[in-house]
One Martini backbone bead per residue (centre of mass of N, CA, C, O) as a GRO file, in nm:
protein
  445
    1MET     BB    1  -1.266  -1.470   4.491
    2ILE     BB    2  -1.468  -1.237   4.478
    3LYS     BB    3  -1.376  -1.099   4.739
    4GLN     BB    4  -1.089  -1.044   4.639
    5ILE     BB    5  -1.166  -0.859   4.401
    6PHE     BB    6  -1.322  -0.645   4.566
    7ALA     BB    7  -1.083  -0.570   4.744
    8LEU     BB    8  -0.909  -0.481   4.507
    9ALA     BB    9  -1.097  -0.255   4.412
   10GLY     BB   10  -1.065  -0.081   4.666
   11LEU     BB   11  -0.762  -0.043   4.640
   12VAL     BB   12  -0.758   0.094   4.361
   13CYS     BB   13  -0.921   0.348   4.433
   14GLY     BB   14  -0.695   0.457   4.621
   15VAL     BB   15  -0.457   0.460   4.408
   16ALA     BB   16  -0.576   0.621   4.160
   17ALA     BB   17  -0.559   0.909   4.289
   18HIS     BB   18  -0.218   0.887   4.243
   19ALA     BB   19  -0.143   0.846   3.936
   20ASP     BB   20  -0.039   1.161   3.872
   21SER     BB   21   0.161   1.132   4.088
   22PRO     BB   22   0.464   1.114   4.198
   23VAL     BB   23   0.658   0.802   4.209
   24ALA     BB   24   0.901   0.636   4.422
   25TYR     BB   25   1.080   0.336   4.371
   26VAL     BB   26   1.279   0.201   4.618
   27HIS     BB   27   1.501  -0.040   4.676
   28ALA     BB   28   1.557  -0.203   4.394
   29ARG     BB   29   1.562  -0.469   4.171
   30ILE     BB   30   1.624  -0.386   3.832
   31TYR     BB   31   1.470  -0.489   3.512
   32PRO     BB   32   1.463  -0.322   3.214
   33VAL     BB   33   1.598  -0.500   2.957
   34SER     BB   34   1.731  -0.248   2.795
   35GLY     BB   35   1.926  -0.317   3.038
   36ALA     BB   36   2.093  -0.343   3.304
   37PRO     BB   37   2.088  -0.433   3.605
   38ILE     BB   38   1.966  -0.279   3.919
   39THR     BB   39   2.102  -0.204   4.216
   40ASP     BB   40   1.940  -0.017   4.414
   41GLY     BB   41   1.690   0.113   4.270
   42THR     BB   42   1.491   0.357   4.072
   43LEU     BB   43   1.139   0.424   4.018
   44ILE     BB   44   0.968   0.666   3.815
   45VAL     BB   45   0.625   0.786   3.840
   46SER     BB   46   0.401   0.966   3.598
   47GLY     BB   47   0.106   0.970   3.444
   48GLY     BB   48   0.155   0.651   3.360
   49LYS     BB   49   0.470   0.701   3.345
   50ILE     BB   50   0.800   0.675   3.283
   51THR     BB   51   1.063   0.905   3.396
   52ALA     BB   52   1.262   0.709   3.571
   53VAL     BB   53   1.577   0.507   3.575
   54GLY     BB   54   1.802   0.398   3.845
   55LYS     BB   55   2.030   0.441   4.090
   56SER     BB   56   2.006   0.794   4.118
   57PRO     BB   57   1.764   0.962   4.058
   58ILE     BB   58   1.578   1.239   4.040
   59ILE     BB   59   1.354   1.336   4.280
   60PRO     BB   60   1.076   1.482   4.299
   61PRO     BB   61   0.919   1.710   4.454
   62GLY     BB   62   0.672   1.544   4.650
   63ALA     BB   63   0.723   1.260   4.617
   64ARG     BB   64   0.633   0.945   4.654
   65ARG     BB   65   0.753   0.689   4.868
   66VAL     BB   66   0.855   0.343   4.787
   67ASP     BB   67   0.962   0.074   4.973
   68LEU     BB   68   1.094  -0.247   4.848
   69HIS     BB   69   1.325  -0.400   5.001
   70GLY     BB   70   1.475  -0.560   4.745
   71ALA     BB   71   1.295  -0.605   4.532
   72THR     BB   72   1.166  -0.708   4.221
   73VAL     BB   73   1.173  -0.543   3.893
   74ILE     BB   74   0.953  -0.575   3.615
   75PRO     BB   75   0.804  -0.591   3.344
   76GLY     BB   76   0.535  -0.639   3.192
   77LEU     BB   77   0.398  -0.904   3.063
   78VAL     BB   78   0.412  -1.077   2.732
   79ASP     BB   79   0.173  -1.238   2.532
   80ALA     BB   80   0.207  -1.354   2.192
   81SER     BB   81  -0.016  -1.610   2.252
   82SER     BB   82  -0.362  -1.592   2.311
   83SER     BB   83  -0.699  -1.711   2.448
   84LEU     BB   84  -0.803  -1.475   2.565
   85PHE     BB   85  -1.156  -1.413   2.528
   86ILE     BB   86  -1.217  -1.688   2.418
   87THR     BB   87  -1.477  -1.866   2.255
   88GLU     BB   88  -1.676  -2.095   2.101
   89GLU     BB   89  -1.835  -1.837   1.950
   90THR     BB   90  -1.634  -1.659   1.798
   91PHE     BB   91  -1.622  -1.891   1.579
   92GLY     BB   92  -1.752  -2.042   1.281
   93GLY     BB   93  -1.507  -2.186   1.214
   94ALA     BB   94  -1.363  -2.052   0.968
   95ALA     BB   95  -1.184  -1.765   0.896
   96SER     BB   96  -1.140  -1.480   0.751
   97PRO     BB   97  -0.882  -1.261   0.705
   98ASP     BB   98  -1.076  -0.999   0.792
   99GLN     BB   99  -1.126  -1.128   1.067
  100ASN     BB  100  -1.159  -0.999   1.389
  101VAL     BB  101  -1.122  -1.112   1.706
  102LEU     BB  102  -1.222  -0.845   1.861
  103ASP     BB  103  -1.531  -0.879   1.749
  104GLY     BB  104  -1.571  -1.190   1.916
  105ILE     BB  105  -1.531  -1.144   2.219
  106ASP     BB  106  -1.494  -1.175   2.576
  107PRO     BB  107  -1.465  -0.892   2.786
  108PHE     BB  108  -1.557  -1.072   3.071
  109ASP     BB  109  -1.325  -1.249   3.135
  110LYS     BB  110  -1.226  -1.384   3.443
  111ASN     BB  111  -0.932  -1.481   3.366
  112ALA     BB  112  -0.790  -1.204   3.357
  113ALA     BB  113  -0.734  -1.174   3.661
  114LYS     BB  114  -0.544  -1.419   3.685
  115VAL     BB  115  -0.335  -1.317   3.483
  116LEU     BB  116  -0.267  -1.042   3.612
  117GLN     BB  117  -0.164  -1.167   3.892
  118ARG     BB  118   0.101  -1.286   3.716
  119GLY     BB  119   0.202  -1.019   3.531
  120ILE     BB  120   0.010  -0.998   3.289
  121THR     BB  121  -0.057  -0.701   3.073
  122THR     BB  122  -0.009  -0.830   2.778
  123VAL     BB  123  -0.198  -0.939   2.481
  124TYR     BB  124  -0.235  -1.169   2.220
  125VAL     BB  125  -0.519  -1.221   2.037
  126SER     BB  126  -0.589  -1.534   1.905
  127PRO     BB  127  -0.748  -1.726   1.647
  128GLY     BB  128  -0.573  -1.937   1.546
  129GLY     BB  129  -0.667  -2.194   1.330
  130ARG     BB  130  -0.895  -2.014   1.197
  131GLY     BB  131  -0.801  -1.740   1.153
  132GLY     BB  132  -0.701  -1.413   1.100
  133LEU     BB  133  -0.717  -1.143   1.316
  134GLY     BB  134  -0.507  -1.002   1.552
  135GLY     BB  135  -0.481  -0.858   1.891
  136VAL     BB  136  -0.381  -0.597   2.119
  137VAL     BB  137  -0.398  -0.603   2.478
  138LYS     BB  138  -0.463  -0.441   2.784
  139LEU     BB  139  -0.496  -0.500   3.097
  140GLN     BB  140  -0.732  -0.437   3.339
  141LEU     BB  141  -0.851  -0.336   3.615
  142PRO     BB  142  -1.025  -0.468   3.864
  143THR     BB  143  -1.372  -0.422   3.925
  144ALA     BB  144  -1.696  -0.408   4.008
  145GLU     BB  145  -1.786  -0.383   3.709
  146THR     BB  146  -1.629  -0.622   3.580
  147THR     BB  147  -1.744  -0.851   3.771
  148LYS     BB  148  -2.049  -0.779   3.657
  149GLY     BB  149  -2.031  -0.714   3.337
  150VAL     BB  150  -2.018  -0.392   3.258
  151ALA     BB  151  -1.705  -0.400   3.204
  152PRO     BB  152  -1.425  -0.432   3.058
  153ILE     BB  153  -1.096  -0.617   3.113
  154PHE     BB  154  -0.992  -0.412   2.889
  155GLU     BB  155  -0.840  -0.207   2.703
  156THR     BB  156  -0.779  -0.047   2.454
  157ALA     BB  157  -0.639  -0.134   2.186
  158LEU     BB  158  -0.312  -0.119   2.088
  159LYS     BB  159  -0.372  -0.336   1.840
  160GLN     BB  160  -0.581  -0.441   1.597
  161LYS     BB  161  -0.355  -0.529   1.358
  162ALA     BB  162  -0.105  -0.766   1.453
  163GLY     BB  163  -0.213  -1.025   1.277
  164LEU     BB  164  -0.196  -1.288   1.029
  165GLN     BB  165  -0.353  -1.587   1.051
  166MET     BB  166  -0.187  -1.907   0.984
  167THR     BB  167  -0.156  -2.233   0.817
  168LEU     BB  168   0.076  -2.527   0.792
  169GLY     BB  169   0.025  -2.867   0.801
  170VAL     BB  170  -0.196  -2.925   0.996
  171SER     BB  171  -0.318  -3.177   1.153
  172SER     BB  172  -0.583  -3.421   1.137
  173ALA     BB  173  -0.614  -3.650   1.366
  174GLY     BB  174  -0.299  -3.724   1.307
  175ARG     BB  175  -0.330  -3.647   0.992
  176SER     BB  176  -0.070  -3.617   0.724
  177SER     BB  177   0.015  -3.562   0.410
  178SER     BB  178   0.207  -3.443   0.160
  179LEU     BB  179  -0.043  -3.350  -0.003
  180ASP     BB  180  -0.174  -3.182   0.217
  181ARG     BB  181   0.067  -2.981   0.253
  182LEU     BB  182   0.070  -2.885  -0.038
  183ALA     BB  183  -0.221  -2.776  -0.042
  184SER     BB  184  -0.176  -2.567   0.180
  185TYR     BB  185   0.036  -2.402   0.027
  186GLN     BB  186  -0.131  -2.343  -0.233
  187ALA     BB  187  -0.359  -2.187  -0.095
  188LEU     BB  188  -0.185  -1.952   0.010
  189ARG     BB  189  -0.061  -1.871  -0.259
  190ALA     BB  190  -0.327  -1.797  -0.400
  191GLN     BB  191  -0.403  -1.566  -0.211
  192PHE     BB  192  -0.149  -1.386  -0.262
  193ALA     BB  193  -0.169  -1.371  -0.570
  194SER     BB  194  -0.442  -1.227  -0.574
  195ALA     BB  195  -0.349  -0.980  -0.405
  196LYS     BB  196  -0.129  -0.887  -0.600
  197ASN     BB  197  -0.320  -0.829  -0.837
  198TYR     BB  198  -0.499  -0.629  -0.687
  199LEU     BB  199  -0.271  -0.424  -0.630
  200LYS     BB  200  -0.196  -0.368  -0.927
  201GLN     BB  201  -0.471  -0.251  -1.011
  202GLN     BB  202  -0.468  -0.015  -0.818
  203GLU     BB  203  -0.202   0.116  -0.915
  204LYS     BB  204  -0.291   0.156  -1.207
  205ALA     BB  205  -0.540   0.334  -1.152
  206GLU     BB  206  -0.382   0.559  -1.006
  207ALA     BB  207  -0.194   0.630  -1.246
  208GLU     BB  208  -0.423   0.704  -1.448
  209LYS     BB  209  -0.544   0.931  -1.278
  210LYS     BB  210  -0.292   1.114  -1.276
  211ALA     BB  211  -0.250   1.130  -1.589
  212ALA     BB  212  -0.543   1.271  -1.641
  213GLN     BB  213  -0.437   1.511  -1.513
  214PRO     BB  214  -0.381   1.829  -1.543
  215ALA     BB  215  -0.145   2.040  -1.575
  216PRO     BB  216  -0.013   2.287  -1.413
  217ALA     BB  217  -0.019   2.608  -1.431
  218GLY     BB  218   0.140   2.904  -1.384
  219GLY     BB  219  -0.143   3.001  -1.312
  220PRO     BB  220  -0.444   3.074  -1.249
  221PRO     BB  221  -0.727   2.959  -1.358
  222ARG     BB  222  -0.958   3.038  -1.584
  223PRO     BB  223  -1.274   3.076  -1.618
  224ALA     BB  224  -1.495   2.926  -1.797
  225ALA     BB  225  -1.718   2.966  -2.028
  226ARG     BB  226  -2.058   2.947  -2.019
  227GLU     BB  227  -2.257   2.739  -2.178
  228PRO     BB  228  -2.537   2.671  -2.317
  229GLU     BB  229  -2.775   2.447  -2.272
  230PRO     BB  230  -2.897   2.207  -2.449
  231ASP     BB  231  -3.153   2.081  -2.582
  232ALA     BB  232  -3.299   1.791  -2.674
  233ALA     BB  233  -3.312   1.846  -2.982
  234THR     BB  234  -3.015   1.922  -3.028
  235GLU     BB  235  -2.892   1.655  -2.924
  236ASP     BB  236  -3.037   1.471  -3.129
  237MET     BB  237  -2.913   1.597  -3.385
  238ALA     BB  238  -2.615   1.548  -3.318
  239GLN     BB  239  -2.638   1.243  -3.300
  240ARG     BB  240  -2.733   1.194  -3.595
  241ARG     BB  241  -2.484   1.316  -3.740
  242GLN     BB  242  -2.267   1.122  -3.608
  243PHE     BB  243  -2.505   0.876  -3.603
  244PRO     BB  244  -2.700   0.789  -3.865
  245ARG     BB  245  -2.762   0.465  -3.766
  246GLY     BB  246  -2.813   0.479  -3.443
  247GLY     BB  247  -2.579   0.493  -3.285
  248GLN     BB  248  -2.364   0.502  -3.022
  249GLY     BB  249  -2.175   0.645  -2.823
  250PRO     BB  250  -1.907   0.655  -2.651
  251ARG     BB  251  -1.807   0.517  -2.374
  252PRO     BB  252  -1.699   0.561  -2.085
  253GLN     BB  253  -1.426   0.500  -1.917
  254GLN     BB  254  -1.327   0.262  -1.704
  255SER     BB  255  -1.195   0.187  -1.426
  256ALA     BB  256  -0.937  -0.044  -1.317
  257ALA     BB  257  -1.044  -0.053  -1.046
  258PRO     BB  258  -1.119  -0.245  -0.802
  259ARG     BB  259  -1.325  -0.364  -0.598
  260THR     BB  260  -1.366  -0.349  -0.278
  261GLN     BB  261  -1.201  -0.604  -0.070
  262PRO     BB  262  -1.149  -0.710   0.240
  263ILE     BB  263  -0.964  -0.953   0.195
  264GLN     BB  264  -0.768  -0.814  -0.004
  265GLU     BB  265  -0.689  -0.581   0.182
  266THR     BB  266  -0.552  -0.754   0.397
  267LEU     BB  267  -0.344  -0.896   0.215
  268ALA     BB  268  -0.220  -0.633   0.104
  269ALA     BB  269  -0.116  -0.528   0.376
  270ALA     BB  270   0.084  -0.761   0.406
  271LEU     BB  271   0.247  -0.703   0.143
  272LYS     BB  272   0.319  -0.400   0.260
  273GLY     BB  273   0.391  -0.449   0.583
  274GLU     BB  274   0.144  -0.378   0.792
  275ILE     BB  275   0.112  -0.698   0.836
  276PRO     BB  276   0.188  -0.965   0.992
  277VAL     BB  277   0.270  -1.306   0.926
  278ARG     BB  278   0.124  -1.586   1.099
  279ILE     BB  279   0.276  -1.910   1.096
  280GLU     BB  280   0.174  -2.231   1.151
  281ALA     BB  281   0.475  -2.443   1.173
  282HIS     BB  282   0.620  -2.747   1.261
  283ARG     BB  283   0.749  -2.865   1.025
  284SER     BB  284   1.010  -2.839   0.810
  285ASP     BB  285   0.847  -2.831   0.540
  286ASP     BB  286   0.654  -2.603   0.636
  287ILE     BB  287   0.868  -2.394   0.697
  288LEU     BB  288   0.978  -2.379   0.407
  289ASN     BB  289   0.709  -2.287   0.282
  290ALA     BB  290   0.698  -2.020   0.436
  291LEU     BB  291   0.963  -1.910   0.313
  292ARG     BB  292   0.867  -1.914   0.019
  293LEU     BB  293   0.646  -1.708   0.055
  294GLN     BB  294   0.828  -1.480   0.146
  295ASP     BB  295   1.008  -1.470  -0.107
  296GLU     BB  296   0.768  -1.404  -0.307
  297PHE     BB  297   0.597  -1.168  -0.112
  298HIS     BB  298   0.748  -0.998   0.120
  299PHE     BB  299   0.670  -1.056   0.409
  300LYS     BB  300   0.612  -1.055   0.739
  301LEU     BB  301   0.752  -1.312   0.947
  302ILE     BB  302   0.587  -1.544   1.177
  303LEU     BB  303   0.667  -1.816   1.371
  304GLU     BB  304   0.467  -2.086   1.498
  305SER     BB  305   0.565  -2.359   1.647
  306PRO     BB  306   0.867  -2.464   1.539
  307GLU     BB  307   0.973  -2.768   1.625
  308GLU     BB  308   1.183  -2.798   1.354
  309ALA     BB  309   1.386  -2.552   1.340
  310ASP     BB  310   1.672  -2.688   1.383
  311LEU     BB  311   1.673  -2.819   1.083
  312VAL     BB  312   1.633  -2.493   0.952
  313LEU     BB  313   1.800  -2.250   1.078
  314SER     BB  314   1.963  -2.123   0.843
  315GLN     BB  315   1.715  -2.035   0.674
  316ILE     BB  316   1.588  -1.855   0.889
  317LYS     BB  317   1.830  -1.664   0.948
  318SER     BB  318   1.862  -1.543   0.651
  319ARG     BB  319   1.559  -1.389   0.704
  320GLY     BB  320   1.483  -1.283   0.997
  321VAL     BB  321   1.285  -1.450   1.160
  322SER     BB  322   1.030  -1.470   1.374
  323ILE     BB  323   0.963  -1.638   1.703
  324ILE     BB  324   0.720  -1.861   1.853
  325TRP     BB  325   0.756  -2.029   2.157
  326SER     BB  326   0.637  -2.356   2.267
  327PRO     BB  327   0.555  -2.608   2.457
  328MET     BB  328   0.501  -2.927   2.459
  329ARG     BB  329   0.221  -3.135   2.535
  330ALA     BB  330   0.130  -3.430   2.702
  331GLU     BB  331  -0.157  -3.508   2.505
  332GLY     BB  332  -0.197  -3.796   2.445
  333ALA     BB  333  -0.123  -3.879   2.151
  334PRO     BB  334   0.097  -3.860   1.930
  335THR     BB  335   0.207  -3.629   1.690
  336LEU     BB  336   0.344  -3.499   1.412
  337GLU     BB  337   0.443  -3.235   1.554
  338SER     BB  338   0.594  -3.407   1.806
  339ASN     BB  339   0.808  -3.607   1.689
  340LEU     BB  340   1.068  -3.369   1.681
  341TYR     BB  341   1.067  -3.252   1.952
  342SER     BB  342   1.255  -2.987   2.125
  343PRO     BB  343   1.340  -2.821   2.423
  344THR     BB  344   1.598  -2.662   2.277
  345GLY     BB  345   1.479  -2.461   2.067
  346ALA     BB  346   1.498  -2.180   2.203
  347ALA     BB  347   1.806  -2.175   2.237
  348GLY     BB  348   1.876  -2.196   1.933
  349ILE     BB  349   1.730  -1.940   1.841
  350ALA     BB  350   1.890  -1.738   2.019
  351LYS     BB  351   2.180  -1.816   1.918
  352ALA     BB  352   2.100  -1.721   1.615
  353GLY     BB  353   1.963  -1.419   1.660
  354LEU     BB  354   1.665  -1.441   1.701
  355LYS     BB  355   1.354  -1.345   1.746
  356LEU     BB  356   1.203  -1.414   2.072
  357ALA     BB  357   0.902  -1.576   2.183
  358VAL     BB  358   0.730  -1.669   2.477
  359SER     BB  359   0.459  -1.913   2.509
  360ALA     BB  360   0.190  -2.092   2.641
  361ARG     BB  361   0.002  -2.175   2.430
  362SER     BB  362  -0.348  -2.216   2.426
  363SER     BB  363  -0.691  -2.291   2.426
  364SER     BB  364  -0.650  -2.165   2.707
  365GLY     BB  365  -0.652  -1.856   2.853
  366VAL     BB  366  -0.538  -1.922   3.147
  367ALA     BB  367  -0.243  -2.007   3.052
  368SER     BB  368  -0.104  -1.723   3.064
  369ARG     BB  369  -0.019  -1.743   3.375
  370PHE     BB  370   0.240  -1.943   3.274
  371LEU     BB  371   0.475  -1.774   3.147
  372LEU     BB  372   0.716  -1.798   3.343
  373GLN     BB  373   0.720  -2.110   3.346
  374THR     BB  374   0.779  -2.139   3.045
  375ALA     BB  375   1.053  -1.998   3.058
  376CYS     BB  376   1.177  -2.205   3.254
  377MET     BB  377   1.176  -2.441   3.054
  378ALA     BB  378   1.380  -2.308   2.861
  379ILE     BB  379   1.609  -2.280   3.066
  380SER     BB  380   1.638  -2.591   3.129
  381ALA     BB  381   1.718  -2.608   2.792
  382GLY     BB  382   1.942  -2.336   2.764
  383LEU     BB  383   1.821  -2.073   2.822
  384SER     BB  384   1.872  -1.770   2.907
  385GLU     BB  385   1.759  -1.542   3.129
  386ASP     BB  386   1.777  -1.291   2.954
  387ALA     BB  387   1.626  -1.413   2.706
  388ALA     BB  388   1.368  -1.491   2.858
  389LEU     BB  389   1.281  -1.207   2.949
  390LYS     BB  390   1.263  -1.088   2.663
  391ALA     BB  391   1.050  -1.308   2.555
  392VAL     BB  392   0.827  -1.172   2.784
  393THR     BB  393   0.871  -0.867   2.668
  394LEU     BB  394   1.032  -0.696   2.443
  395ASP     BB  395   1.029  -0.898   2.205
  396ALA     BB  396   0.725  -0.936   2.208
  397ALA     BB  397   0.644  -0.639   2.170
  398GLU     BB  398   0.795  -0.592   1.899
  399MET     BB  399   0.649  -0.818   1.742
  400LEU     BB  400   0.359  -0.660   1.796
  401GLY     BB  401   0.410  -0.334   1.774
  402VAL     BB  402   0.452  -0.224   2.114
  403GLY     BB  403   0.751  -0.128   2.210
  404GLU     BB  404   0.690   0.188   2.267
  405LYS     BB  405   0.509   0.110   2.540
  406VAL     BB  406   0.617  -0.184   2.599
  407GLY     BB  407   0.864  -0.424   2.771
  408SER     BB  408   1.002  -0.180   2.935
  409LEU     BB  409   1.214   0.023   3.150
  410LYS     BB  410   1.137   0.340   3.017
  411PRO     BB  411   1.130   0.644   2.939
  412GLY     BB  412   0.784   0.695   2.819
  413LYS     BB  413   0.660   0.453   2.917
  414ASP     BB  414   0.455   0.250   3.041
  415ALA     BB  415   0.357   0.178   3.385
  416ASP     BB  416   0.443  -0.149   3.354
  417PHE     BB  417   0.472  -0.352   3.651
  418VAL     BB  418   0.661  -0.595   3.855
  419VAL     BB  419   0.659  -0.740   4.179
  420LEU     BB  420   0.906  -0.940   4.330
  421THR     BB  421   1.054  -1.154   4.573
  422GLY     BB  422   1.259  -1.226   4.332
  423SER     BB  423   1.387  -1.383   4.104
  424PRO     BB  424   1.212  -1.460   3.822
  425PHE     BB  425   1.325  -1.799   3.806
  426ARG     BB  426   1.243  -1.882   4.082
  427SER     BB  427   1.049  -2.103   4.258
  428GLN     BB  428   0.997  -1.897   4.515
  429THR     BB  429   0.885  -1.694   4.335
  430HIS     BB  430   0.652  -1.414   4.355
  431VAL     BB  431   0.381  -1.217   4.315
  432SER     BB  432   0.302  -0.899   4.479
  433GLN     BB  433   0.286  -0.681   4.233
  434VAL     BB  434   0.072  -0.479   4.009
  435PHE     BB  435   0.115  -0.253   3.724
  436VAL     BB  436  -0.101  -0.014   3.543
  437GLY     BB  437  -0.033   0.290   3.458
  438GLY     BB  438   0.064   0.327   3.777
  439VAL     BB  439  -0.152   0.122   3.878
  440GLN     BB  440  -0.257  -0.070   4.128
  441VAL     BB  441  -0.393  -0.421   4.072
  442TYR     BB  442  -0.198  -0.580   4.276
  443GLY     BB  443  -0.172  -0.605   4.603
  444ALA     BB  444  -0.004  -0.481   4.860
  445LEU     BB  445   0.112  -0.175   5.001
   0.00000   0.00000   0.00000
């Protein structure tokens, strides 16, 4: 494996030199995702960006041509919930809402190379049930430096604060009573209520500050005449005349603004819609509690692994909530979360018109490499192939707030794409080449 990665590093060094020169990938079946599939299409890349895609776009003079001989081209895959780069030491127990997972991950995780070779180029690194902030990173090409642990194997984060991770009613050791789930809901509600009050205090203090400022005059203000500063004896005499019994003068009014608190700042950002709130809620009653929180506090909500979503689909649809679906895995004894799990859940969510992302979602980061296979499982249970491809590319990217850069093959976006030997969801199809920013990071030339 190490020899393979070092051979790949040598290949990348040769290709990187041409990254800024125009390259036309011709005679390919292209799935732009943002548009209809293109038979015998051409994808043109220059400077790490897609410059044109279509049936017969104008190829720039001097561009290098690469004949793909009818192979399939899709956007780089996006995993909307991954444990890649996470270690046992990432967090000690539960994390506070302001703790960012990107501050405590292992940037040299060798599993990243395995994931990249399966066509996954962008991942949301999730803190999981610990809670806290998750971030989006784009996987970087493996080189001799990264395999030695000298340089990280992901690029600068595409989005530092891409989601505020929370849970509702997740059972412990297969046990969870209705009182436990109610307490979980009340705990989250108390956090958001406190943040709402914190935000109101800040807004009030800012309004008072503006009101205290003098109104602008018609012309430039004249400098006030500077009075001589009184000496200590004069000040003492004036104080005695105003307060003959030795009282103190009125204290200056303190600002009503609360002291800046990182946890409250993070929750307030979620209330203002700057950070989506991602709530893991499996059972229908927990899903409804998540919707009640959204109704009360008006944040952007993403539901993760809502196994019983089909039981409350009309309530979810009326609020336009986004959903991250992942298949349940039969590991050990059945749990409360898997009691009413249905493999047709993804298909029902898509038919309802909700934004859907499909994720391999596991405590093991290397599981992200099975993203296409996970989408195949959803297809076998009724999800259309078009919806499945969007769920692991454009819809996932837009849900993460990075859709303007990745997720589809469109001029102006990053040139992250995957070359497949056939249609994306056929069992015989495999990844032959992977490109990140126009640079080939996997496969033979």
